[in-house]
C-alpha positions as CSV (number, residue, x, y, z in Angstrom):
1,L,0.0,0.0,0.0
2,S,2.9,2.4,0.7
3,A,4.2,2.1,-2.8
4,L,0.7,2.4,-4.2
5,A,0.1,5.5,-2.1
6,D,3.2,7.2,-3.5
7,A,2.0,6.5,-7.0
8,L,-1.6,7.5,-6.6
9,P,-1.3,11.4,-6.5
10,G,-2.6,12.7,-9.9
11,T,-4.8,9.6,-10.4
12,V,-8.5,10.2,-11.1
13,I,-10.8,7.8,-9.3
14,D,-13.9,6.7,-11.3
15,G,-13.6,9.8,-13.5
16,K,-14.7,12.1,-10.6
17,Y,-12.1,12.5,-7.9
18,R,-8.5,13.6,-8.6
19,L,-6.1,12.5,-5.8
20,E,-3.5,15.1,-4.8
21,G,-1.2,15.1,-1.8
22,R,-1.3,12.4,1.0
23,I,-2.5,14.0,4.2
24,G,-2.7,11.0,6.5
25,A,-2.2,7.2,6.9
26,G,-3.1,4.4,9.3
27,G,-3.4,0.7,9.5
28,A,-6.6,0.8,7.5
29,G,-5.5,2.9,4.6
30,V,-4.3,6.3,3.3
31,V,-6.1,9.6,3.1
32,F,-5.5,12.0,0.3
33,R,-6.4,15.6,-0.3
34,A,-8.4,15.5,-3.5
35,T,-10.7,17.5,-5.9
36,H,-14.2,16.7,-6.9
37,L,-13.8,17.5,-10.6
38,D,-17.5,18.1,-11.4
39,L,-17.9,20.5,-8.6
40,N,-14.3,21.9,-8.4
41,R,-14.6,21.3,-4.7
42,P,-11.8,20.2,-2.3
43,I,-12.5,16.9,-0.6
44,A,-10.7,14.1,1.2
45,V,-10.5,10.5,-0.2
46,K,-9.6,7.5,1.9
47,I,-8.2,4.5,0.0
48,F,-8.4,1.3,2.0
49,K,-5.7,-1.2,2.4
50,P,-6.6,-4.6,1.0
51,A,-6.4,-7.1,3.9
52,Q,-7.8,-10.4,5.0
53,G,-11.4,-9.9,5.8
54,N,-12.0,-7.0,3.3
55,D,-10.5,-8.5,0.1
56,S,-13.3,-10.7,-1.1
57,A,-16.3,-10.0,-3.3
58,D,-18.7,-10.4,-0.4
59,A,-16.5,-8.0,1.7
60,L,-16.5,-5.4,-1.1
61,E,-20.3,-5.6,-1.3
62,R,-20.5,-5.2,2.4
63,F,-18.3,-2.2,2.1
64,R,-20.7,-0.6,-0.4
65,L,-23.6,-1.1,1.9
66,E,-21.7,0.2,5.0
67,G,-20.5,3.2,3.0
68,K,-24.2,4.1,2.2
69,S,-25.0,3.7,5.9
70,A,-22.2,6.0,6.9
71,S,-23.4,8.7,4.4
72,R,-26.7,8.8,6.2
73,L,-25.1,10.3,9.3
74,E,-25.3,14.0,9.3
75,H,-24.1,15.6,12.6
76,P,-21.9,18.6,13.5
77,H,-19.5,16.3,15.2
78,A,-19.2,13.6,12.5
79,V,-17.1,14.0,9.4
80,Q,-19.5,14.0,6.4
81,V,-19.2,11.1,4.0
82,Y,-20.3,12.1,0.5
83,D,-19.7,9.0,-1.5
84,S,-18.1,5.5,-1.4
85,G,-17.3,2.8,-3.9
86,I,-14.9,0.4,-5.5
87,S,-12.8,1.9,-8.2
88,S,-12.2,0.2,-11.6
89,E,-8.8,-0.9,-10.2
90,G,-10.5,-2.7,-7.3
91,L,-9.7,-0.1,-4.6
92,A,-12.3,0.5,-1.9
93,Y,-12.6,4.3,-1.1
94,L,-14.6,6.8,0.8
95,V,-15.1,10.4,-0.2
96,M,-15.3,12.8,2.8
97,Q,-15.5,16.3,4.0
98,L,-12.0,17.9,4.0
99,L,-11.0,19.1,7.4
100,E,-8.2,21.4,8.5
101,G,-6.7,20.7,11.9
102,H,-5.1,17.7,13.7
103,P,-6.0,14.4,15.3
104,L,-6.7,14.5,19.0
105,S,-4.0,11.9,19.5
106,E,-1.3,14.5,18.8
107,E,-2.4,16.4,22.0
108,L,-1.9,13.2,24.1
109,A,1.6,12.2,22.8
110,G,4.1,11.5,25.5
111,G,1.6,10.9,28.2
112,R,0.2,14.4,28.1
113,R,-3.4,15.2,29.2
114,V,-5.7,17.9,28.2
115,P,-7.3,20.6,30.5
116,A,-10.6,19.5,32.2
117,G,-12.6,22.0,30.3
118,R,-11.3,20.9,26.9
119,A,-11.8,17.2,27.9
120,S,-15.4,17.9,28.9
121,A,-16.1,19.6,25.5
122,V,-14.6,16.6,23.6
123,I,-16.5,14.0,25.7
124,A,-19.8,15.9,25.3
125,A,-19.3,16.3,21.5
126,L,-18.6,12.5,21.1
127,A,-21.4,11.4,23.4
128,D,-23.8,13.6,21.3
129,V,-22.7,12.2,17.9
130,L,-22.7,8.6,19.2
131,A,-26.2,8.9,20.6
132,H,-27.4,10.3,17.2
133,A,-25.6,7.5,15.3
134,H,-27.0,4.8,17.6
135,G,-30.5,6.2,17.0
136,L,-29.9,5.4,13.3
137,G,-28.6,1.9,14.1
138,I,-25.0,2.9,13.3
139,I,-22.2,1.6,15.7
140,H,-18.8,3.2,15.5
141,R,-16.7,0.3,16.8
142,D,-13.4,2.1,17.0
143,V,-13.7,5.2,19.3
144,K,-10.1,6.3,20.1
145,P,-8.0,9.5,20.0
146,E,-6.7,8.8,16.5
147,N,-10.3,8.8,15.3
148,V,-11.1,12.2,16.8
149,F,-10.2,15.2,14.7
150,V,-9.8,18.7,16.0
151,Q,-11.1,20.9,13.3
152,E,-9.7,24.4,13.5
153,T,-12.2,27.1,12.5
154,P,-12.4,30.9,13.0
155,D,-15.0,30.3,15.7
156,G,-12.9,27.8,17.6
157,D,-12.2,24.1,17.6
158,V,-14.8,21.6,16.6
159,Y,-14.4,17.9,17.5
160,K,-15.2,15.4,14.7
161,L,-15.5,11.7,15.1
162,L,-14.0,9.9,12.0
163,D,-14.5,6.5,10.4
164,F,-18.0,5.5,11.4
165,G,-18.3,1.8,10.8
166,I,-14.9,1.5,9.3
167,A,-13.7,-1.1,11.8
168,K,-16.5,-3.4,10.5
169,L,-15.4,-2.7,6.9
170,T,-11.8,-3.6,7.6
171,G,-12.5,-6.9,9.3
172,E,-13.4,-5.6,12.8
173,S,-10.1,-6.7,14.2
174,G,-9.3,-3.3,15.8
175,L,-5.6,-4.3,16.0
176,D,-4.0,-1.3,14.5
177,S,-1.0,-0.5,16.6
178,H,1.1,2.5,17.6
179,I,4.2,2.9,19.7
180,T,4.4,5.1,22.8
181,M,7.2,7.4,23.7
182,E,8.5,4.7,26.0
183,G,8.6,2.2,23.1
184,V,5.8,0.1,24.4
185,M,3.5,-1.4,21.8
186,L,-0.1,-0.5,22.3
187,G,-3.1,-0.9,20.1
188,T,-6.7,0.0,19.9
189,P,-7.7,-3.0,21.9
190,A,-6.9,-0.7,24.9
191,Y,-10.2,1.1,24.0
192,M,-12.2,-2.0,23.1
193,A,-15.0,-3.3,25.3
194,P,-14.5,-6.9,26.6
195,E,-17.2,-8.3,24.2
196,R,-15.2,-6.9,21.3
197,L,-12.2,-9.0,22.4
198,D,-13.7,-12.3,23.3
199,G,-16.6,-12.4,20.9
200,S,-19.1,-13.1,23.7
201,L,-21.6,-10.5,22.5
202,V,-22.5,-8.7,19.3
203,C,-21.0,-5.3,19.2
204,G,-23.7,-2.7,20.1
205,P,-24.1,0.8,21.5
206,E,-22.7,-0.3,24.8
207,S,-19.4,-1.1,23.2
208,D,-19.0,2.5,22.0
209,V,-19.9,3.8,25.4
210,Y,-17.1,1.7,27.0
211,S,-14.6,3.1,24.4
212,L,-15.7,6.6,25.1
213,G,-15.1,6.0,28.9
214,A,-11.6,4.7,28.2
215,L,-10.9,7.8,26.0
216,A,-12.3,10.1,28.7
217,Y,-9.9,8.5,31.2
218,R,-7.0,9.0,28.9
219,L,-7.8,12.7,28.3
220,L,-8.0,13.5,32.0
221,S,-5.2,11.3,33.3
222,G,-2.8,11.1,30.4
223,R,-2.8,7.3,30.6
224,L,-5.0,4.3,29.8
225,P,-7.3,2.8,32.5
226,F,-5.9,-0.7,31.9
């Protein structure tokens, strides 16, 4: 995927979306700044990494359906999904609102914590958007600092939850890893409810609530609860 990502800038996806510079990357794929050619509008396009669990015909069809589900979610604290599909080259992609700012995880690097007032604003924003999504039957499945984006606007910061349903689209393993300042390998299982780890229950709204609690603990203390 890394080699592919280097080659993709300048490519036009499905005759509509011209990929430009890479603006982010993670275990699931790469995000590009792009232009909607018909509307001459700046957008973001996420290209997903082919992996076991999302590389079959059935998985790609499930991706199409989940992409449609994600596009139903319109909320001030959710990144807007405009389109999704499978390109003629077989690449799964999402077309999203382009945001300016930084991921919340940057503010927590090195064991830092955020002031209580800011933490409260983040938690309230995420609780609100999760409640709205759950009302639509949409479960996030991967609430963590890396999936919270701090959008910088003239009126102040706005907190946006990214990647609704993407954990399900990418096999629902949740095992993307990162390395702490101390060199200890951690991963998103640190934010996952027990039923996500042992398969004892179907993932539901309660799983997102657990993850939000773990994230709140990290914001306020600078460390994980477990």
